[in-house]
C-alpha positions in Angstrom: 0.0 0.0 0.0 1.4 3.4 -1.0 1.3 6.4 1.2 1.4 9.9 0.0 2.3 13.1 1.8 -0.4 15.6 0.6 1.2 18.4 2.5 4.6 18.2 0.7 3.6 20.7 -2.0 1.2 22.8 0.1 2.0 26.4 0.2 0.8 28.8 2.9 0.3 32.3 1.8 -0.6 35.3 4.0 -2.2 38.4 2.6 -3.3 41.6 4.2 -6.9 41.6 5.3 -9.0 44.3 3.6 -11.3 46.3 5.9 -14.2 45.3 3.6 -13.4 41.7 4.2 -13.5 42.3 8.0 -16.9 44.1 7.6 -18.2 41.2 5.5 -17.0 38.6 8.1 -18.6 40.6 10.9 -21.9 40.7 9.0 -21.7 36.9 8.4 -21.0 36.4 12.1 -23.9 38.6 13.1 -26.2 36.6 10.7 -25.0 33.3 12.2 -25.7 34.7 15.7 -29.2 35.7 14.7 -29.8 32.3 13.1 -28.7 30.6 16.3 -30.9 32.8 18.4 -33.9 32.1 16.2 -33.1 28.4 16.2 -33.1 28.4 20.0 -36.5 30.3 20.1 -38.0 27.8 17.6 -36.8 24.9 19.7 -38.5 26.4 22.7 -41.7 26.9 20.7 -41.6 23.2 19.6 -41.2 22.1 23.2 -44.2 24.2 24.3 -46.3 22.9 21.4 -45.3 19.3 22.1 -46.3 19.8 25.8 -49.6 21.4 24.8 -50.2 18.6 22.3 -49.5 15.9 24.9 -51.8 17.7 27.4 -54.6 18.0 24.8 -54.1 14.3 23.9 -54.4 13.3 27.5 -57.5 15.5 27.9 -59.0 14.0 24.8 -58.3 10.5 26.0 -59.9 11.2 29.3 -62.9 12.7 27.6 -63.3 9.6 25.5 -63.1 7.4 28.6 -65.7 9.5 30.4 -68.1 9.3 27.4 -67.5 5.6 27.1 -68.2 5.1 30.8 -71.3 7.3 30.5 -72.7 5.2 27.6 -72.1 1.8 29.3 
């Protein structure tokens, strides 16, 4: 089996960072932060909806049992 050194011909270049690039990177970071915040909010909404759904499901089941008991 042959092994290859993929880093043998790799070159590292450093360039100066343009202030426009920093501005764009800051905007991207801000957008990522906003997306994460919204994701956390959506996760909380989903938890609340699941809890409400479970509560309604239990209430519905209990109502069916009460109706069934009433009819028998």
